[in-house]
C-alpha positions in Angstrom: -35.4 4.7 6.1 -35.9 1.7 3.9 -33.1 -0.2 5.6 -34.0 0.7 9.2 -35.0 -2.9 10.0 -31.8 -4.4 8.7 -28.6 -4.7 10.7 -25.5 -2.9 9.5 -23.9 -6.2 8.6 -26.9 -7.1 6.4 -26.7 -3.7 4.7 -23.0 -4.2 4.0 -23.6 -7.6 2.3 -26.5 -6.1 0.3 -24.2 -3.4 -0.9 -21.5 -5.9 -1.9 -24.0 -7.9 -4.0 -25.2 -4.8 -5.8 -21.7 -3.7 -6.6 -20.9 -7.2 -8.0 -24.1 -7.1 -10.2 -23.1 -3.7 -11.5 -19.6 -4.9 -12.3 -21.0 -7.9 -14.2 -23.0 -5.5 -16.3 -19.7 -3.9 -17.5 -18.4 -7.1 -19.1 -20.6 -7.7 -22.2 -18.8 -4.9 -24.1 -15.4 -6.5 -23.5 -16.5 -9.9 -24.6 -18.3 -8.6 -27.7 -15.0 -7.1 -28.8 -13.2 -10.5 -29.0 -13.1 -10.4 -32.8 -11.3 -7.0 -32.6 -8.6 -8.2 -30.2 -10.7 -6.8 -27.3 -10.1 -3.3 -28.5 -12.9 -1.0 -27.2 -11.7 2.3 -28.4 -14.5 4.2 -30.2 -17.3 2.1 -28.9 -20.4 3.8 -27.3 -21.5 3.1 -23.8 -24.7 1.1 -23.9 -27.5 1.1 -21.4 -26.2 -2.1 -19.7 -22.9 -0.4 -18.8 -24.6 2.8 -17.7 -27.0 1.0 -15.5 -24.2 -1.0 -14.0 -22.3 2.1 -13.1 -25.3 3.5 -11.2 -25.7 0.2 -9.4 -22.1 0.2 -8.3 -22.4 3.7 -6.9 -25.5 2.7 -4.9 -23.7 -0.4 -3.7 -20.7 1.5 -2.5 -22.9 3.9 -0.5 -24.6 1.0 1.2 -21.3 -0.8 2.1 -19.9 2.4 3.6 -23.0 2.8 5.8 -22.9 -0.9 6.8 -19.3 -0.7 8.0 -19.7 2.4 10.3 -19.7 1.0 13.8 -22.2 2.0 16.5 -21.0 4.3 19.2 -20.0 2.4 22.4 -21.1 3.3 25.9 -17.8 4.3 27.6 -17.4 4.6 31.4 -14.9 7.3 32.4 -13.9 5.2 35.4 -13.2 2.2 33.2 -9.6 0.8 33.8 -7.2 0.2 30.9 -6.7 -3.5 29.9 -3.1 -4.4 30.0 -1.9 -5.0 26.4 1.3 -6.8 27.6 -0.7 -10.0 27.7 -1.3 -9.7 24.0 2.5 -9.4 23.4 3.2 -12.4 25.7 0.8 -14.7 23.9 2.2 -17.6 21.8 1.6 -17.8 18.0 -1.6 -19.7 17.5 -3.8 -20.7 14.6 -5.7 -17.3 14.6 -2.4 -15.5 14.3 -1.5 -17.8 11.3 -4.9 -17.3 9.7 -4.6 -13.5 10.1 -1.1 -13.5 8.5 -2.2 -15.6 5.6 -5.2 -13.3 5.0 -3.0 -10.3 5.3 -0.5 -11.7 2.8 -3.2 -12.3 0.2 -4.7 -8.9 0.9 -1.4 -7.2 0.5 -0.6 -9.0 -2.7 -4.0 -8.1 -4.2 -3.6 -4.5 -3.1 -0.1 -3.9 -4.5 -1.1 -5.6 -7.8 -3.5 -2.8 -8.6 -0.9 0.1 -8.9 1.7 -2.3 -10.2 -0.5 -3.2 -13.1 -0.1 0.4 -14.3 3.4 -0.4 -15.6 2.0 -3.1 -17.8 -1.1 -1.5 -19.1 0.6 1.8 -20.1 2.2 0.4 -23.4 -1.0 -1.2 -24.5 -3.2 1.7 -23.6 -0.9 4.1 -25.5 -1.1 1.9 -28.6 -4.9 1.4 -28.6 -5.7 5.1 -27.9 -2.8 6.5 -30.0 -1.3 8.4 -27.0 2.1 10.0 -26.5 4.7 7.5 -25.0 8.4 6.7 -25.4 7.4 4.5 -28.3 5.1 7.1 -29.9 6.6 10.5 -28.9 4.8 12.6 -31.5 1.2 12.1 -30.3 -0.6 14.9 -28.6 -2.2 13.4 -25.5 0.3 11.7 -23.1 -0.5 8.2 -21.8 1.2 9.4 -18.5 -2.2 10.9 -17.6 -3.4 7.3 -16.8 -0.8 6.5 -14.1 -1.0 10.2 -13.0 -4.7 9.7 -12.1 -4.0 6.4 -10.4 -1.2 7.7 -8.3 -3.1 10.9 -7.4 -5.9 8.7 -6.2 -3.5 6.7 -4.0 -2.2 9.9 -2.4 -5.7 11.0 -1.4 -6.5 7.4 -0.3 -3.4 7.1 1.9 -4.3 10.2 4.0 -8.1 9.7 4.1 -8.1 6.0 4.8 -5.4 6.5 7.5 -7.8 8.9 9.1 -10.7 6.6 8.6 -8.9 3.6 10.1 -8.2 5.5 13.2 -11.9 6.5 13.4 -14.0 3.5 12.3 -11.5 0.6 12.7 -8.9 -1.3 10.8 -11.1 -4.2 9.7 -13.9 -2.0 8.4 -11.5 0.0 6.3 -10.0 -3.2 4.8 -13.4 -4.5 3.8 -14.4 -1.1 2.3 -11.3 -1.0 0.2 -12.1 -4.6 -1.1 -15.4 -3.4 -2.4 -13.7 -0.5 -4.1 -11.4 -3.1 -5.7 -14.4 -4.8 -7.3 -16.0 -1.6 -8.6 -12.8 -0.2 -10.1 -12.0 -3.4 -12.0 -14.5 -1.9 -14.5 -11.6 0.2 -15.8 -10.8 -2.7 -18.1 -14.2 -2.3 -19.9 -14.0 1.5 -20.4 -14.1 2.4 -24.1 -12.8 6.0 -23.8 -9.4 7.1 -22.4 -10.9 9.7 -20.1 -13.2 7.1 -18.6 -10.1 4.9 -17.9 -8.5 7.9 -16.2 -11.6 8.5 -14.0 -11.8 4.9 -13.0 -8.1 4.8 -12.3 -8.4 7.7 -10.0 -11.1 5.9 -8.0 -9.0 2.7 -8.0 -6.1 4.6 -6.6 -8.3 6.1 -3.9 -9.2 2.5 -2.7 -5.7 1.1 -3.1 -3.8 3.9 -1.4 -5.0 3.4 2.1 -5.2 -0.3 2.3 -1.5 -1.2 2.6 -0.8 1.0 5.8 -4.0 -0.4 7.4 -2.9 -4.0 6.8 0.5 -3.2 8.5 -1.3 -1.4 11.4 -3.6 -4.4 12.0 -0.7 -6.9 12.0 1.4 -4.7 14.4 -1.5 -4.5 16.9 -2.2 -8.2 16.9 1.1 -10.0 16.5 3.2 -10.6 19.7 6.2 -8.2 20.0 8.9 -10.9 19.7 7.6 -12.1 16.4 6.1 -8.8 15.1 9.1 -7.4 13.1 10.1 -10.4 11.0 6.6 -11.5 10.3 5.5 -8.1 9.1 8.5 -7.8 6.8 8.0 -11.3 5.5 4.3 -10.7 4.8 5.3 -7.3 3.3 7.6 -9.2 1.0 4.4 -9.8 -1.0 5.0 -6.3 -2.4 7.7 -7.9 -4.5 5.6 -11.0 -5.0 2.8 -8.8 -6.4 5.2 -7.5 -9.0 6.3 -11.0 -9.8 2.6 -12.2 -10.2 1.6 -9.1 -12.2 4.6 -9.4 -14.6 3.8 -13.1 -15.1 0.1 -12.4 -15.8 1.1 -9.7 -18.2 3.4 -12.1 -20.0 0.8 -14.8 -20.2 -2.5 -13.0 -20.7 -1.9 -9.7 -22.5 -0.9 -11.2 -25.9 -4.2 -13.0 -26.1 -6.7 -10.9 -24.1 -5.3 -7.4 -24.5 -4.0 -5.1 -21.7 -7.6 -4.7 -20.4 -7.6 -8.2 -18.8 -5.1 -7.0 -16.2 -7.8 -4.6 -14.8 -10.6 -7.1 -15.1 -8.9 -9.7 -12.8 -9.5 -7.2 -10.0 -13.2 -8.4 -10.0 -12.6 -12.0 -8.7 -9.7 -11.0 -6.5 -11.8 -8.3 -4.8 -14.5 -10.9 -4.1 -11.9 -13.2 -2.6 -10.6 -10.5 -0.3 -14.1 -9.9 1.1 -14.6 -13.6 1.7 -11.5 -13.6 3.9 -13.2 -11.3 6.4 -13.9 -14.2 8.8 -10.1 -14.4 9.4 -9.6 -10.7 9.8 -10.4 -9.5 13.4 -10.6 -5.9 14.6 -7.5 -4.7 16.4 -7.8 -5.1 20.2 -5.8 -2.0 20.8 -8.2 0.0 18.6 -11.2 -1.5 20.4 -9.7 -0.7 23.9 -8.8 2.9 22.9 -12.4 3.6 21.7 -14.2 1.9 24.6 -15.2 -1.4 23.0 -14.0 -3.3 26.0 -16.0 -6.5 25.7 -15.2 -6.8 22.0 -11.5 -6.3 22.8 -11.6 -9.1 25.4 -13.1 -11.5 22.9 -10.4 -10.8 20.3 -7.7 -11.1 22.9 -9.1 -14.4 24.1 -9.2 -15.6 20.5 -5.5 -14.9 20.2 -4.7 -16.7 23.5 -4.1 -13.5 25.5 -5.3 -12.8 29.0 -7.0 -9.4 29.5 -5.7 -8.0 32.8 -7.8 -5.2 34.1 -5.3 -2.9 35.7 -3.8 0.5 35.0 -1.3 0.6 32.2 0.7 3.8 31.9 1.9 3.1 28.4 -1.6 2.5 27.2 -2.8 5.7 28.8 0.1 7.7 27.2 -1.1 6.5 23.8 -4.7 7.4 24.7 -3.6 11.0 25.5 -3.0 11.7 21.8 -6.0 13.3 20.0 -6.9 11.9 16.6 -5.0 14.5 14.5 -2.3 14.5 11.9 -0.6 17.4 13.6 0.8 15.1 16.3 2.9 13.4 13.6 4.9 16.7 13.2 5.1 17.6 16.8 7.2 16.4 19.7 8.2 13.7 20.3 7.6 12.4 16.8 8.9 15.2 14.6 12.5 13.9 14.1 11.6 10.3 13.3 8.7 11.5 11.0 11.2 13.6 9.0 13.5 10.6 8.6 10.8 8.1 7.4 9.2 10.7 5.2 12.5 11.3 3.4 13.0 7.6 2.9 9.5 7.2 1.6 10.2 10.0 -1.0 13.3 8.1 -2.2 11.4 4.8 -2.5 8.6 6.6 -4.3 10.9 8.2 -6.8 12.3 4.8 -7.7 9.0 3.0 -7.7 7.1 5.5 -9.8 10.0 7.1 -11.7 12.3 4.1 -12.5 10.0 1.1 -12.0 6.9 2.5 -13.6 8.6 3.4 -16.9 11.1 0.5 -17.2 8.8 -1.6 -19.4 8.4 1.3 -21.9 12.1 2.1 -21.7 13.2 -1.5 -22.4 10.9 -1.5 -25.5 12.3 1.9 -26.5 15.8 0.4 -26.4 14.8 -2.4 -28.8 13.2 -5.2 -26.7 9.8 -6.5 -27.7 6.8 -6.1 -25.3 6.9 -9.8 -24.5 10.6 -9.8 -24.0 10.6 -6.7 -21.7 7.9 -8.3 -19.6 9.9 -11.5 -19.4 13.0 -9.7 -18.3 11.2 -7.9 -15.5 9.4 -11.1 -14.4 12.8 -12.9 -14.2 14.4 -10.0 -12.2 11.5 -10.1 -9.7 11.8 -13.9 -9.5 15.5 -13.8 -8.8 15.1 -11.2 -6.1 12.1 -12.7 -4.4 13.9 -15.2 -2.2 15.9 -12.3 -0.7 12.7 -11.3 1.2 13.4 -14.1 3.7 16.9 -12.6 4.4 15.5 -9.1 4.9 12.8 -10.4 7.2 15.4 -12.3 9.3 17.6 -9.3 9.5 14.7 -7.0 10.5 13.3 -9.4 13.1 16.5 -11.0 14.5 19.2 -8.3 14.1 18.0 -4.7 14.0 15.1 -2.7 12.4 17.1 0.5 12.0 20.3 -1.1 10.6 18.3 -3.3 8.2 16.6 -0.2 6.7 20.0 1.6 6.3 21.6 -1.5 4.7 18.8 -2.1 2.2 18.6 1.5 1.3 22.3 1.7 0.7 22.3 -1.3 -1.7 19.3 0.1 -3.6 21.0 3.5 -4.0 24.1 1.7 -5.3 22.0 0.1 -8.1 20.6 3.4 -9.1 24.1 4.8 -9.4 25.0 1.9 -11.7 22.2 2.9 -14.1 23.3 6.5 -13.9 26.9 5.5 -14.9 25.9 3.1 -17.7 22.8 4.8 -19.0 21.2 3.2 -22.1 24.4 1.2 -22.7 23.3 -1.2 -20.0 21.2 -3.1 -22.5 24.4 -4.3 -24.2 25.3 -6.2 -21.0 22.4 -8.7 -20.3 23.9 -10.2 -17.2 24.7 -6.8 -15.7 21.2 -5.6 -16.6 19.6 -8.4 -14.6 21.9 -7.7 -11.6 21.1 -4.0 -11.6 17.4 -4.6 -12.1 17.0 -6.9 -9.1 17.3 -4.0 -6.6 15.0 -1.5 -8.3 12.4 -4.2 -8.9 12.8 -6.2 -5.7 14.8 -3.8 -3.5 12.4 -0.8 -3.6 9.6 -3.2 -2.7 11.6 -4.5 0.2 12.3 -0.9 1.3 8.5 -0.2 1.3 7.9 -3.4 3.2 10.4 -2.6 6.0 9.4 1.0 6.0 5.7 0.1 6.3 6.5 -2.2 9.2 8.7 0.4 10.9 6.1 3.2 10.5 3.4 1.4 12.5 5.9 0.6 15.3 7.0 4.2 16.0 3.6 5.8 16.5 0.9 5.3 19.3 -2.4 3.6 18.6 -4.4 6.8 18.4 -2.5 8.0 15.3 -0.9 4.8 14.1 -2.9 4.5 10.9 -2.4 8.2 10.2 1.3 7.8 10.6 1.4 4.7 8.3 -0.9 6.5 5.8 1.5 9.5 5.8 4.4 7.3 4.8 2.4 5.6 2.1 1.0 8.9 0.8 4.5 10.5 0.8 5.8 7.7 -1.5 2.8 8.3 -3.8 3.4 12.1 -3.8 6.8 11.4 -5.4 5.0 9.4 -8.1 2.6 12.2 -8.7 5.5 14.6 -9.1 7.5 12.4 -11.6 4.5 11.3 -13.7 3.2 14.9 -13.9 6.7 15.9 -15.3 6.4 13.2 -17.8 2.9 14.1 -18.8 4.1 17.7 -19.4 7.1 16.5 -21.3 9.4 18.4 -18.9 11.5 15.4 -18.0 11.8 12.4 -20.4 11.4 9.0 -18.6 14.9 7.8 -19.5 16.9 5.2 -17.5 19.4 7.8 -16.4 16.9 10.5 -15.4 14.7 8.2 -13.4 17.7 6.6 -11.7 19.1 10.0 -10.7 15.7 11.1 -9.2 15.7 8.0 -7.0 19.4 8.0 -6.0 19.6 11.5 -4.5 16.7 11.2 -2.0 17.8 7.7 -1.0 21.3 8.9 -0.1 19.9 11.7 2.0 17.5 9.2 3.6 20.4 7.1 4.7 22.0 10.0 6.6 18.6 10.9 8.2 18.0 7.4 9.4 21.5 7.2 10.9 21.0 10.4 12.8 17.3 10.2 13.7 16.2 6.6 13.4 15.1 4.6 16.5 15.3 0.9 17.3 12.1 -1.1 17.5 13.5 -4.6 17.5 11.3 -6.9 19.6 9.9 -4.1 21.7 6.2 -3.6 22.7 4.5 -0.8 20.9 3.5 0.9 24.1 7.1 0.8 25.4 8.4 2.4 22.2 5.9 5.3 22.6 6.6 5.6 26.3 10.3 5.9 25.6 9.8 8.6 23.0 7.7 10.6 25.4 10.2 10.1 28.2 13.1 11.4 26.0 11.2 14.7 25.5 10.5 15.0 29.2 14.2 14.3 30.0 15.4 17.0 27.5 12.9 19.5 29.0 14.0 18.8 32.5 17.7 19.2 31.6 17.3 22.6 29.9 17.5 24.7 33.1 20.6 22.8 34.2 22.3 23.5 30.9 21.5 27.3 31.3 23.1 27.4 34.7 
């Protein structure tokens, strides 16, 4: 093999460089269209763009190979390292650096699918597609977000599996390279090419968010884990704020395509952060990379105690399979969080995705609709600190129930008022805060909660399941819109979100568990113990 004398790390960086070169080769067509308002519809793909696509494909293959870890030599008599030392460690600079890197990575990740809301009106206009503003066209613009969300569903499940197999850090870096490659969507001249690139973009984006939460949960001490994860997860709302601001500032001068192209520099920035992104010590221990785990724990100020750890062993007893998420002892809690993810997904991809188009349909200009949504996100953003405090200092379960109840109430407000809500500007802002900020906060606390309730062996799979479930709701709604079965009106999309959210509230009350300031291994051990207790009591009940 031509690369046999290179280390895997070197091959990874070679692949990254090739992907970047291929992406640069996509840009000339965009800049040449400046005199036409950066409209590329009808232009032919030149040799530069075609060669760039081939280079990006080669680069992606090399980066994937470079990130696959070597198999460790595992001793069957090797003792478990006590993870409790990790949870007892104080917050140090490596923790802070990790959190800052995760915050930026989360913002960049969520910006990708959020951009769909703001490119749909421009893409519909440039390609002459069917939309709320142009209902008589033949091809629906909804195919673009449908491809993107379908990709995120596949990515959530596949990357969850991949993270549990090759590691959290490697999966994050792989997603960053996909970010760079798929920013080429902004230079695609044909609509079908946009859809294809959007599908690949979704594949890269879909799995990154659950991996980020998994890595934070496995590195942050238990007493700080909850509020820090929710606070960092608040960047989901921050991503909407940044995206709406960029759309308001850039789209009028540089066309909707610029929103895709900014993924190029942001993807490079994410890769450059890799120095501050360690591998999870819990993942390393589980897979036999003991010396590497000890180095990471020492970096975080933890003491690696070589002794038997029953909680750690109970986690290791789970095989790497999705089926354990739907078996005892996790079936009940999985059902509760899946239902909540569906409700959040129906709002995010039913209500939130189509709100820019709906506001324009009701008489607002494109610039004004973007401004309204930016202001709603800006008003709600400070509430992230309140939610983080409640989750970390009060209760994880009760915070989820409270936030879900408030968001469901806002949906009911839109159902009652319908299109007439635009006649009440102040009320419109009040009701928009929770669908724009609240659903992002729900996804933030739910993502944090999902990585706390599953053991290390299937943690990324569980987190990926929740992320993928919320995306499945998006696929369902966008497919209905594409087929013109359900119009994307304010009332219809609000109703789709309100019903599953209210059911999710009931499910969380009955089946939710408390994770507040508890060690991950202790949570798993208690779940297993409950099942053993129930089994032991069955003969007594029969007598």
